[in-house]
Biotite code that builds the C-alpha atoms (Angstrom):
import biotite.structure as struc

atoms = struc.array([
    struc.Atom([-48.636, -35.446, -85.454], chain_id="A", res_id=1, res_name="MET", atom_name="CA", element="C"),
    struc.Atom([-47.825, -33.973, -81.728], chain_id="A", res_id=2, res_name="LEU", atom_name="CA", element="C"),
    struc.Atom([-44.758, -32.217, -80.567], chain_id="A", res_id=3, res_name="PRO", atom_name="CA", element="C"),
    struc.Atom([-43.863, -35.024, -77.717], chain_id="A", res_id=4, res_name="PHE", atom_name="CA", element="C"),
    struc.Atom([-42.264, -35.521, -74.032], chain_id="A", res_id=5, res_name="ILE", atom_name="CA", element="C"),
    struc.Atom([-38.332, -35.180, -74.686], chain_id="A", res_id=6, res_name="ASN", atom_name="CA", element="C"),
    struc.Atom([-38.539, -33.262, -78.569], chain_id="A", res_id=7, res_name="GLN", atom_name="CA", element="C"),
    struc.Atom([-36.529, -30.220, -78.779], chain_id="A", res_id=8, res_name="ILE", atom_name="CA", element="C"),
    struc.Atom([-38.509, -27.835, -79.782], chain_id="A", res_id=9, res_name="LEU", atom_name="CA", element="C"),
    struc.Atom([-36.784, -24.909, -81.223], chain_id="A", res_id=10, res_name="TYR", atom_name="CA", element="C"),
    struc.Atom([-37.910, -21.095, -81.474], chain_id="A", res_id=11, res_name="LEU", atom_name="CA", element="C"),
    struc.Atom([-38.068, -18.406, -82.244], chain_id="A", res_id=12, res_name="GLN", atom_name="CA", element="C"),
    struc.Atom([-39.980, -15.440, -79.553], chain_id="A", res_id=13, res_name="VAL", atom_name="CA", element="C"),
    struc.Atom([-41.796, -11.681, -80.165], chain_id="A", res_id=14, res_name="ALA", atom_name="CA", element="C"),
    struc.Atom([-39.517, -8.726, -79.825], chain_id="A", res_id=15, res_name="SER", atom_name="CA", element="C"),
    struc.Atom([-39.278, -4.710, -81.042], chain_id="A", res_id=16, res_name="SER", atom_name="CA", element="C"),
    struc.Atom([-35.733, -6.082, -81.718], chain_id="A", res_id=17, res_name="ASP", atom_name="CA", element="C"),
    struc.Atom([-34.955, -7.458, -84.266], chain_id="A", res_id=18, res_name="GLU", atom_name="CA", element="C"),
    struc.Atom([-31.588, -9.239, -83.673], chain_id="A", res_id=19, res_name="GLU", atom_name="CA", element="C"),
    struc.Atom([-33.273, -10.638, -81.015], chain_id="A", res_id=20, res_name="GLU", atom_name="CA", element="C"),
    struc.Atom([-36.269, -11.728, -82.882], chain_id="A", res_id=21, res_name="ALA", atom_name="CA", element="C"),
    struc.Atom([-34.423, -13.457, -85.313], chain_id="A", res_id=22, res_name="ALA", atom_name="CA", element="C"),
    struc.Atom([-32.189, -15.487, -82.291], chain_id="A", res_id=23, res_name="LEU", atom_name="CA", element="C"),
    struc.Atom([-33.286, -19.116, -83.116], chain_id="A", res_id=24, res_name="GLU", atom_name="CA", element="C"),
    struc.Atom([-33.664, -21.291, -78.798], chain_id="A", res_id=25, res_name="PHE", atom_name="CA", element="C"),
    struc.Atom([-34.248, -25.187, -78.401], chain_id="A", res_id=26, res_name="LYS", atom_name="CA", element="C"),
    struc.Atom([-36.404, -26.373, -75.424], chain_id="A", res_id=27, res_name="ALA", atom_name="CA", element="C"),
    struc.Atom([-37.301, -29.625, -74.972], chain_id="A", res_id=28, res_name="ARG", atom_name="CA", element="C"),
    struc.Atom([-40.697, -30.844, -73.705], chain_id="A", res_id=29, res_name="ILE", atom_name="CA", element="C"),
    struc.Atom([-40.366, -31.743, -70.199], chain_id="A", res_id=30, res_name="ALA", atom_name="CA", element="C"),
    struc.Atom([-44.008, -32.903, -69.894], chain_id="A", res_id=31, res_name="ASP", atom_name="CA", element="C"),
    struc.Atom([-47.609, -32.906, -71.480], chain_id="A", res_id=32, res_name="SER", atom_name="CA", element="C"),
    struc.Atom([-51.176, -32.463, -70.712], chain_id="A", res_id=33, res_name="THR", atom_name="CA", element="C"),
    struc.Atom([-54.318, -32.764, -72.506], chain_id="A", res_id=34, res_name="ASP", atom_name="CA", element="C"),
    struc.Atom([-53.544, -28.843, -73.426], chain_id="A", res_id=35, res_name="ASP", atom_name="CA", element="C"),
    struc.Atom([-50.564, -27.454, -72.410], chain_id="A", res_id=36, res_name="GLU", atom_name="CA", element="C"),
    struc.Atom([-47.126, -28.454, -73.757], chain_id="A", res_id=37, res_name="LEU", atom_name="CA", element="C"),
    struc.Atom([-44.517, -27.362, -70.559], chain_id="A", res_id=38, res_name="LEU", atom_name="CA", element="C"),
    struc.Atom([-40.768, -27.271, -72.013], chain_id="A", res_id=39, res_name="ILE", atom_name="CA", element="C"),
    struc.Atom([-36.839, -27.131, -70.006], chain_id="A", res_id=40, res_name="GLU", atom_name="CA", element="C"),
    struc.Atom([-36.429, -22.766, -70.328], chain_id="A", res_id=41, res_name="VAL", atom_name="CA", element="C"),
    struc.Atom([-34.857, -21.866, -74.227], chain_id="A", res_id=42, res_name="PRO", atom_name="CA", element="C"),
    struc.Atom([-31.982, -22.130, -74.428], chain_id="A", res_id=43, res_name="ILE", atom_name="CA", element="C"),
    struc.Atom([-29.741, -20.360, -77.408], chain_id="A", res_id=44, res_name="LEU", atom_name="CA", element="C"),
    struc.Atom([-27.055, -23.353, -79.542], chain_id="A", res_id=45, res_name="GLU", atom_name="CA", element="C"),
    struc.Atom([-23.875, -22.595, -78.910], chain_id="A", res_id=46, res_name="GLY", atom_name="CA", element="C"),
    struc.Atom([-23.930, -20.185, -76.774], chain_id="A", res_id=47, res_name="THR", atom_name="CA", element="C"),
    struc.Atom([-25.442, -22.011, -73.806], chain_id="A", res_id=48, res_name="GLY", atom_name="CA", element="C"),
    struc.Atom([-27.547, -19.003, -73.470], chain_id="A", res_id=49, res_name="ARG", atom_name="CA", element="C"),
    struc.Atom([-30.197, -19.232, -71.447], chain_id="A", res_id=50, res_name="LEU", atom_name="CA", element="C"),
    struc.Atom([-33.624, -17.568, -73.141], chain_id="A", res_id=51, res_name="LYS", atom_name="CA", element="C"),
    struc.Atom([-36.714, -15.516, -70.215], chain_id="A", res_id=52, res_name="ARG", atom_name="CA", element="C"),
    struc.Atom([-39.961, -15.751, -71.058], chain_id="A", res_id=53, res_name="LEU", atom_name="CA", element="C"),
    struc.Atom([-42.790, -13.878, -69.828], chain_id="A", res_id=54, res_name="PHE", atom_name="CA", element="C"),
    struc.Atom([-45.477, -14.793, -69.497], chain_id="A", res_id=55, res_name="LEU", atom_name="CA", element="C"),
    struc.Atom([-47.993, -13.701, -73.077], chain_id="A", res_id=56, res_name="GLY", atom_name="CA", element="C"),
    struc.Atom([-45.020, -13.736, -74.845], chain_id="A", res_id=57, res_name="ASP", atom_name="CA", element="C"),
    struc.Atom([-45.522, -15.383, -78.906], chain_id="A", res_id=58, res_name="GLU", atom_name="CA", element="C"),
    struc.Atom([-44.040, -17.524, -79.515], chain_id="A", res_id=59, res_name="LEU", atom_name="CA", element="C"),
    struc.Atom([-42.840, -18.983, -83.720], chain_id="A", res_id=60, res_name="SER", atom_name="CA", element="C"),
    struc.Atom([-42.047, -23.383, -83.675], chain_id="A", res_id=61, res_name="ALA", atom_name="CA", element="C"),
    struc.Atom([-40.650, -26.097, -84.823], chain_id="A", res_id=62, res_name="TYR", atom_name="CA", element="C"),
    struc.Atom([-40.462, -29.760, -83.993], chain_id="A", res_id=63, res_name="PHE", atom_name="CA", element="C"),
    struc.Atom([-38.332, -32.389, -86.790], chain_id="A", res_id=64, res_name="LEU", atom_name="CA", element="C"),
    struc.Atom([-40.875, -35.856, -87.670], chain_id="A", res_id=65, res_name="THR", atom_name="CA", element="C"),
    struc.Atom([-39.231, -38.941, -86.973], chain_id="A", res_id=66, res_name="GLN", atom_name="CA", element="C"),
    struc.Atom([-38.854, -38.509, -91.481], chain_id="A", res_id=67, res_name="GLU", atom_name="CA", element="C"),
    struc.Atom([-37.012, -35.388, -90.126], chain_id="A", res_id=68, res_name="GLY", atom_name="CA", element="C"),
    struc.Atom([-39.615, -32.472, -92.450], chain_id="A", res_id=69, res_name="VAL", atom_name="CA", element="C"),
    struc.Atom([-40.651, -29.605, -89.817], chain_id="A", res_id=70, res_name="LYS", atom_name="CA", element="C"),
    struc.Atom([-43.153, -28.995, -88.227], chain_id="A", res_id=71, res_name="SER", atom_name="CA", element="C"),
    struc.Atom([-43.985, -24.990, -87.945], chain_id="A", res_id=72, res_name="TYR", atom_name="CA", element="C"),
    struc.Atom([-46.651, -23.622, -85.587], chain_id="A", res_id=73, res_name="PHE", atom_name="CA", element="C"),
    struc.Atom([-47.386, -20.516, -83.351], chain_id="A", res_id=74, res_name="ASN", atom_name="CA", element="C"),
    struc.Atom([-48.120, -20.818, -79.431], chain_id="A", res_id=75, res_name="THR", atom_name="CA", element="C"),
    struc.Atom([-47.141, -18.674, -76.026], chain_id="A", res_id=76, res_name="HIS", atom_name="CA", element="C"),
    struc.Atom([-46.399, -18.488, -72.687], chain_id="A", res_id=77, res_name="VAL", atom_name="CA", element="C"),
    struc.Atom([-49.628, -19.302, -70.831], chain_id="A", res_id=78, res_name="LEU", atom_name="CA", element="C"),
    struc.Atom([-47.291, -20.104, -67.260], chain_id="A", res_id=79, res_name="GLY", atom_name="CA", element="C"),
    struc.Atom([-44.493, -21.463, -65.211], chain_id="A", res_id=80, res_name="PHE", atom_name="CA", element="C"),
    struc.Atom([-43.834, -24.806, -63.499], chain_id="A", res_id=81, res_name="LYS", atom_name="CA", element="C"),
    struc.Atom([-41.864, -24.608, -60.781], chain_id="A", res_id=82, res_name="ASP", atom_name="CA", element="C"),
    struc.Atom([-40.563, -28.295, -60.275], chain_id="A", res_id=83, res_name="ASP", atom_name="CA", element="C"),
    struc.Atom([-36.519, -29.963, -59.954], chain_id="A", res_id=84, res_name="ILE", atom_name="CA", element="C"),
    struc.Atom([-35.656, -27.435, -63.226], chain_id="A", res_id=85, res_name="VAL", atom_name="CA", element="C"),
    struc.Atom([-38.730, -24.500, -63.765], chain_id="A", res_id=86, res_name="ARG", atom_name="CA", element="C"),
    struc.Atom([-40.480, -25.634, -66.909], chain_id="A", res_id=87, res_name="LEU", atom_name="CA", element="C"),
    struc.Atom([-43.063, -23.238, -69.074], chain_id="A", res_id=88, res_name="VAL", atom_name="CA", element="C"),
    struc.Atom([-45.978, -23.480, -69.826], chain_id="A", res_id=89, res_name="ARG", atom_name="CA", element="C"),
    struc.Atom([-46.864, -23.334, -73.030], chain_id="A", res_id=90, res_name="ILE", atom_name="CA", element="C"),
    struc.Atom([-50.458, -24.050, -75.992], chain_id="A", res_id=91, res_name="ARG", atom_name="CA", element="C"),
    struc.Atom([-50.661, -27.710, -77.536], chain_id="A", res_id=92, res_name="LYS", atom_name="CA", element="C"),
    struc.Atom([-51.221, -26.698, -80.824], chain_id="A", res_id=93, res_name="PRO", atom_name="CA", element="C"),
    struc.Atom([-54.128, -28.186, -82.020], chain_id="A", res_id=94, res_name="GLU", atom_name="CA", element="C"),
    struc.Atom([-53.348, -30.607, -84.585], chain_id="A", res_id=95, res_name="PRO", atom_name="CA", element="C"),
    struc.Atom([-54.554, -28.792, -87.434], chain_id="A", res_id=96, res_name="GLU", atom_name="CA", element="C"),
    struc.Atom([-52.509, -25.881, -87.407], chain_id="A", res_id=97, res_name="SER", atom_name="CA", element="C"),
    struc.Atom([-49.631, -27.583, -87.775], chain_id="A", res_id=98, res_name="ILE", atom_name="CA", element="C"),
    struc.Atom([-48.116, -27.094, -90.759], chain_id="A", res_id=99, res_name="THR", atom_name="CA", element="C"),
    struc.Atom([-44.955, -27.865, -93.271], chain_id="A", res_id=100, res_name="LYS", atom_name="CA", element="C"),
    struc.Atom([-44.494, -24.142, -94.075], chain_id="A", res_id=101, res_name="ILE", atom_name="CA", element="C"),
    struc.Atom([-42.824, -21.529, -92.551], chain_id="A", res_id=102, res_name="GLN", atom_name="CA", element="C"),
    struc.Atom([-44.686, -19.161, -89.938], chain_id="A", res_id=103, res_name="ARG", atom_name="CA", element="C"),
    struc.Atom([-43.287, -16.202, -88.866], chain_id="A", res_id=104, res_name="ARG", atom_name="CA", element="C"),
    struc.Atom([-45.888, -14.036, -88.935], chain_id="A", res_id=105, res_name="HIS", atom_name="CA", element="C"),
    struc.Atom([-46.949, -13.536, -86.066], chain_id="A", res_id=106, res_name="PHE", atom_name="CA", element="C"),
    struc.Atom([-50.802, -14.268, -85.216], chain_id="A", res_id=107, res_name="LEU", atom_name="CA", element="C"),
    struc.Atom([-53.186, -11.500, -86.869], chain_id="A", res_id=108, res_name="ARG", atom_name="CA", element="C"),
    struc.Atom([-56.593, -11.190, -86.505], chain_id="A", res_id=109, res_name="VAL", atom_name="CA", element="C"),
    struc.Atom([-59.366, -9.745, -87.508], chain_id="A", res_id=110, res_name="SER", atom_name="CA", element="C"),
    struc.Atom([-60.803, -6.843, -86.002], chain_id="A", res_id=111, res_name="ALA", atom_name="CA", element="C"),
    struc.Atom([-62.174, -3.718, -85.631], chain_id="A", res_id=112, res_name="GLU", atom_name="CA", element="C"),
    struc.Atom([-60.437, -0.941, -83.942], chain_id="A", res_id=113, res_name="LEU", atom_name="CA", element="C"),
    struc.Atom([-59.916, 3.210, -83.398], chain_id="A", res_id=114, res_name="GLU", atom_name="CA", element="C"),
    struc.Atom([-56.100, 3.771, -83.810], chain_id="A", res_id=115, res_name="ILE", atom_name="CA", element="C"),
    struc.Atom([-55.114, 7.463, -84.105], chain_id="A", res_id=116, res_name="ALA", atom_name="CA", element="C"),
    struc.Atom([-52.487, 7.814, -86.536], chain_id="A", res_id=117, res_name="ILE", atom_name="CA", element="C"),
    struc.Atom([-49.744, 11.378, -87.142], chain_id="A", res_id=118, res_name="GLN", atom_name="CA", element="C"),
    struc.Atom([-48.311, 11.968, -90.497], chain_id="A", res_id=119, res_name="LEU", atom_name="CA", element="C"),
    struc.Atom([-45.221, 14.278, -90.834], chain_id="A", res_id=120, res_name="SER", atom_name="CA", element="C"),
    struc.Atom([-45.884, 17.390, -91.253], chain_id="A", res_id=121, res_name="GLY", atom_name="CA", element="C"),
    struc.Atom([-48.702, 17.779, -87.800], chain_id="A", res_id=122, res_name="ASN", atom_name="CA", element="C"),
    struc.Atom([-51.453, 15.679, -89.497], chain_id="A", res_id=123, res_name="ILE", atom_name="CA", element="C"),
    struc.Atom([-53.776, 13.015, -87.507], chain_id="A", res_id=124, res_name="ARG", atom_name="CA", element="C"),
    struc.Atom([-56.405, 11.712, -88.234], chain_id="A", res_id=125, res_name="PHE", atom_name="CA", element="C"),
    struc.Atom([-57.957, 9.073, -87.012], chain_id="A", res_id=126, res_name="ILE", atom_name="CA", element="C"),
    struc.Atom([-58.897, 5.237, -88.454], chain_id="A", res_id=127, res_name="GLY", atom_name="CA", element="C"),
    struc.Atom([-60.729, 1.453, -88.165], chain_id="A", res_id=128, res_name="VAL", atom_name="CA", element="C"),
    struc.Atom([-57.784, -0.796, -88.020], chain_id="A", res_id=129, res_name="THR", atom_name="CA", element="C"),
    struc.Atom([-59.136, -4.101, -90.743], chain_id="A", res_id=130, res_name="ASP", atom_name="CA", element="C"),
    struc.Atom([-56.834, -6.600, -88.292], chain_id="A", res_id=131, res_name="ASP", atom_name="CA", element="C"),
    struc.Atom([-54.274, -6.564, -85.664], chain_id="A", res_id=132, res_name="VAL", atom_name="CA", element="C"),
    struc.Atom([-51.522, -8.390, -85.150], chain_id="A", res_id=133, res_name="GLY", atom_name="CA", element="C"),
    struc.Atom([-48.287, -8.809, -83.150], chain_id="A", res_id=134, res_name="GLY", atom_name="CA", element="C"),
    struc.Atom([-45.507, -7.470, -86.639], chain_id="A", res_id=135, res_name="GLY", atom_name="CA", element="C"),
    struc.Atom([-47.983, -5.778, -87.541], chain_id="A", res_id=136, res_name="GLY", atom_name="CA", element="C"),
    struc.Atom([-51.599, -3.702, -88.747], chain_id="A", res_id=137, res_name="ILE", atom_name="CA", element="C"),
    struc.Atom([-53.929, -3.023, -92.041], chain_id="A", res_id=138, res_name="SER", atom_name="CA", element="C"),
    struc.Atom([-56.847, 0.140, -91.131], chain_id="A", res_id=139, res_name="PHE", atom_name="CA", element="C"),
    struc.Atom([-58.812, 1.276, -93.214], chain_id="A", res_id=140, res_name="MET", atom_name="CA", element="C"),
    struc.Atom([-58.962, 4.782, -93.653], chain_id="A", res_id=141, res_name="THR", atom_name="CA", element="C"),
    struc.Atom([-60.355, 8.541, -96.042], chain_id="A", res_id=142, res_name="ASP", atom_name="CA", element="C"),
    struc.Atom([-57.788, 8.980, -99.495], chain_id="A", res_id=143, res_name="ALA", atom_name="CA", element="C"),
    struc.Atom([-57.526, 11.767, -98.797], chain_id="A", res_id=144, res_name="LYS", atom_name="CA", element="C"),
    struc.Atom([-54.236, 11.150, -97.041], chain_id="A", res_id=145, res_name="TRP", atom_name="CA", element="C"),
    struc.Atom([-50.519, 11.468, -97.818], chain_id="A", res_id=146, res_name="PRO", atom_name="CA", element="C"),
    struc.Atom([-50.135, 8.145, -97.206], chain_id="A", res_id=147, res_name="ILE", atom_name="CA", element="C"),
    struc.Atom([-47.985, 5.353, -99.797], chain_id="A", res_id=148, res_name="ALA", atom_name="CA", element="C"),
    struc.Atom([-45.968, 2.917, -99.180], chain_id="A", res_id=149, res_name="GLN", atom_name="CA", element="C"),
    struc.Atom([-43.015, 3.331, -97.543], chain_id="A", res_id=150, res_name="GLY", atom_name="CA", element="C"),
    struc.Atom([-44.632, 6.434, -94.662], chain_id="A", res_id=151, res_name="THR", atom_name="CA", element="C"),
    struc.Atom([-43.725, 5.893, -91.314], chain_id="A", res_id=152, res_name="LEU", atom_name="CA", element="C"),
    struc.Atom([-47.147, 6.624, -88.984], chain_id="A", res_id=153, res_name="LEU", atom_name="CA", element="C"),
    struc.Atom([-47.107, 7.363, -85.075], chain_id="A", res_id=154, res_name="ASP", atom_name="CA", element="C"),
    struc.Atom([-49.706, 5.556, -84.033], chain_id="A", res_id=155, res_name="CYS", atom_name="CA", element="C"),
    struc.Atom([-52.425, 4.863, -80.445], chain_id="A", res_id=156, res_name="TRP", atom_name="CA", element="C"),
    struc.Atom([-54.168, 1.811, -81.310], chain_id="A", res_id=157, res_name="LEU", atom_name="CA", element="C"),
    struc.Atom([-57.120, 1.837, -78.490], chain_id="A", res_id=158, res_name="LEU", atom_name="CA", element="C"),
    struc.Atom([-57.511, -1.961, -76.912], chain_id="A", res_id=159, res_name="VAL", atom_name="CA", element="C"),
    struc.Atom([-60.502, -3.255, -74.992], chain_id="A", res_id=160, res_name="PRO", atom_name="CA", element="C"),
    struc.Atom([-60.042, -6.471, -73.203], chain_id="A", res_id=161, res_name="TYR", atom_name="CA", element="C"),
    struc.Atom([-62.982, -9.163, -72.186], chain_id="A", res_id=162, res_name="ARG", atom_name="CA", element="C"),
    struc.Atom([-62.731, -7.807, -69.026], chain_id="A", res_id=163, res_name="ASN", atom_name="CA", element="C"),
    struc.Atom([-64.176, -4.753, -70.158], chain_id="A", res_id=164, res_name="GLY", atom_name="CA", element="C"),
    struc.Atom([-60.608, -2.798, -69.689], chain_id="A", res_id=165, res_name="SER", atom_name="CA", element="C"),
    struc.Atom([-59.315, -0.528, -71.989], chain_id="A", res_id=166, res_name="VAL", atom_name="CA", element="C"),
    struc.Atom([-55.771, -0.074, -73.223], chain_id="A", res_id=167, res_name="ASP", atom_name="CA", element="C"),
    struc.Atom([-54.032, 1.945, -75.404], chain_id="A", res_id=168, res_name="HIS", atom_name="CA", element="C"),
    struc.Atom([-50.928, 0.542, -77.169], chain_id="A", res_id=169, res_name="ALA", atom_name="CA", element="C"),
    struc.Atom([-48.648, 3.411, -79.222], chain_id="A", res_id=170, res_name="GLN", atom_name="CA", element="C"),
    struc.Atom([-45.745, 2.759, -81.948], chain_id="A", res_id=171, res_name="PHE", atom_name="CA", element="C"),
    struc.Atom([-44.245, 3.135, -85.064], chain_id="A", res_id=172, res_name="LYS", atom_name="CA", element="C"),
    struc.Atom([-45.381, 2.017, -88.258], chain_id="A", res_id=173, res_name="ALA", atom_name="CA", element="C"),
    struc.Atom([-44.106, 2.045, -91.624], chain_id="A", res_id=174, res_name="GLU", atom_name="CA", element="C"),
    struc.Atom([-46.418, 1.469, -95.192], chain_id="A", res_id=175, res_name="VAL", atom_name="CA", element="C"),
    struc.Atom([-45.738, -1.667, -97.225], chain_id="A", res_id=176, res_name="VAL", atom_name="CA", element="C"),
    struc.Atom([-48.723, -1.572, -99.212], chain_id="A", res_id=177, res_name="ARG", atom_name="CA", element="C"),
    struc.Atom([-51.989, 0.867, -99.635], chain_id="A", res_id=178, res_name="VAL", atom_name="CA", element="C"),
    struc.Atom([-54.409, -0.450, -102.150], chain_id="A", res_id=179, res_name="SER", atom_name="CA", element="C"),
    struc.Atom([-58.037, 1.684, -103.326], chain_id="A", res_id=180, res_name="THR", atom_name="CA", element="C"),
    struc.Atom([-61.259, -0.769, -101.998], chain_id="A", res_id=181, res_name="LEU", atom_name="CA", element="C"),
    struc.Atom([-64.234, -0.410, -103.568], chain_id="A", res_id=182, res_name="ASP", atom_name="CA", element="C"),
    struc.Atom([-65.558, 2.981, -102.017], chain_id="A", res_id=183, res_name="ASN", atom_name="CA", element="C"),
    struc.Atom([-63.505, 5.072, -102.457], chain_id="A", res_id=184, res_name="GLY", atom_name="CA", element="C"),
    struc.Atom([-61.655, 4.841, -99.044], chain_id="A", res_id=185, res_name="LYS", atom_name="CA", element="C"),
    struc.Atom([-57.961, 3.333, -98.824], chain_id="A", res_id=186, res_name="HIS", atom_name="CA", element="C"),
    struc.Atom([-56.704, -0.323, -97.368], chain_id="A", res_id=187, res_name="GLN", atom_name="CA", element="C"),
    struc.Atom([-53.174, 0.950, -95.834], chain_id="A", res_id=188, res_name="VAL", atom_name="CA", element="C"),
    struc.Atom([-51.367, -2.668, -94.243], chain_id="A", res_id=189, res_name="MET", atom_name="CA", element="C"),
    struc.Atom([-48.206, -2.011, -92.029], chain_id="A", res_id=190, res_name="ALA", atom_name="CA", element="C"),
    struc.Atom([-45.311, -3.404, -89.939], chain_id="A", res_id=191, res_name="LYS", atom_name="CA", element="C"),
    struc.Atom([-44.045, -1.582, -86.447], chain_id="A", res_id=192, res_name="PHE", atom_name="CA", element="C"),
    struc.Atom([-40.665, -0.423, -87.410], chain_id="A", res_id=193, res_name="ALA", atom_name="CA", element="C"),
    struc.Atom([-40.564, 0.354, -83.390], chain_id="A", res_id=194, res_name="LYS", atom_name="CA", element="C"),
    struc.Atom([-42.905, -0.404, -80.937], chain_id="A", res_id=195, res_name="ILE", atom_name="CA", element="C"),
    struc.Atom([-41.782, -1.690, -77.675], chain_id="A", res_id=196, res_name="LEU", atom_name="CA", element="C"),
    struc.Atom([-41.797, -5.179, -75.910], chain_id="A", res_id=197, res_name="ASP", atom_name="CA", element="C"),
    struc.Atom([-44.760, -3.994, -73.417], chain_id="A", res_id=198, res_name="SER", atom_name="CA", element="C"),
    struc.Atom([-46.830, -2.210, -76.354], chain_id="A", res_id=199, res_name="GLU", atom_name="CA", element="C"),
    struc.Atom([-46.194, -5.205, -77.852], chain_id="A", res_id=200, res_name="ARG", atom_name="CA", element="C"),
    struc.Atom([-48.057, -7.684, -75.517], chain_id="A", res_id=201, res_name="GLN", atom_name="CA", element="C"),
    struc.Atom([-50.674, -5.639, -75.416], chain_id="A", res_id=202, res_name="ARG", atom_name="CA", element="C"),
    struc.Atom([-51.367, -6.166, -78.753], chain_id="A", res_id=203, res_name="ILE", atom_name="CA", element="C"),
    struc.Atom([-50.445, -10.077, -78.586], chain_id="A", res_id=204, res_name="ILE", atom_name="CA", element="C"),
    struc.Atom([-53.408, -10.523, -75.855], chain_id="A", res_id=205, res_name="ARG", atom_name="CA", element="C"),
    struc.Atom([-55.913, -8.914, -77.302], chain_id="A", res_id=206, res_name="PHE", atom_name="CA", element="C"),
    struc.Atom([-55.328, -10.928, -80.110], chain_id="A", res_id=207, res_name="CYS", atom_name="CA", element="C"),
    struc.Atom([-54.801, -14.490, -77.865], chain_id="A", res_id=208, res_name="PHE", atom_name="CA", element="C"),
    struc.Atom([-58.117, -13.663, -77.250], chain_id="A", res_id=209, res_name="GLU", atom_name="CA", element="C"),
    struc.Atom([-60.226, -12.908, -80.433], chain_id="A", res_id=210, res_name="ARG", atom_name="CA", element="C"),
    struc.Atom([-58.833, -15.477, -80.830], chain_id="A", res_id=211, res_name="GLN", atom_name="CA", element="C"),
    struc.Atom([-60.561, -17.446, -78.480], chain_id="A", res_id=212, res_name="LEU", atom_name="CA", element="C"),
    struc.Atom([-63.493, -16.232, -78.639], chain_id="A", res_id=213, res_name="ASP", atom_name="CA", element="C"),
    struc.Atom([-63.022, -17.338, -82.343], chain_id="A", res_id=214, res_name="TYR", atom_name="CA", element="C"),
    struc.Atom([-63.105, -21.298, -81.028], chain_id="A", res_id=215, res_name="ARG", atom_name="CA", element="C"),
    struc.Atom([-65.238, -20.844, -79.386], chain_id="A", res_id=216, res_name="LYS", atom_name="CA", element="C"),
    struc.Atom([-67.767, -19.555, -82.379], chain_id="A", res_id=217, res_name="ARG", atom_name="CA", element="C"),
])
């Protein structure tokens, strides 16, 4: 079941500010097309505060069915439309992507990207990602590096786009888990501990482009 016109969406917005990312906004669906939902500017309930959204912002959303069941999906901002009021264009979810299980994690995609890492003591090395997303990364590296749960990493991620351009995203990450693979290498899973919104958006843009590539196969 897809959300429909005049239904209320409840939204959380990807942000490097944990308090901001935890806030829940609501917005009415004003219109719909085959691929998009057009929503009013989200508002923070109880305060009247409007949430300004930007192109590419990643959203975690849910709506209530007639039975009162919460239906969750991930989406992102496609652009804006000036009507009687300003509307925000977001990607309409595929029916099969809607779940009854809450999804707070940002979109993640499989990707082998080069990542430069610096540890305390000025230890530097190169790794290759296994997957990346708006909330964190997973990468492969040699077992000789002193990485354990809770280790803080300074990272520079190489981010290629479909148009052939290449960007870099810089951030600090905290190691969540380290696993030893059959080949002796370590797989390191880390969440972003400190990242600018502009840096996160570069990664999110890559993720959505990669997801679109998967859908076209």
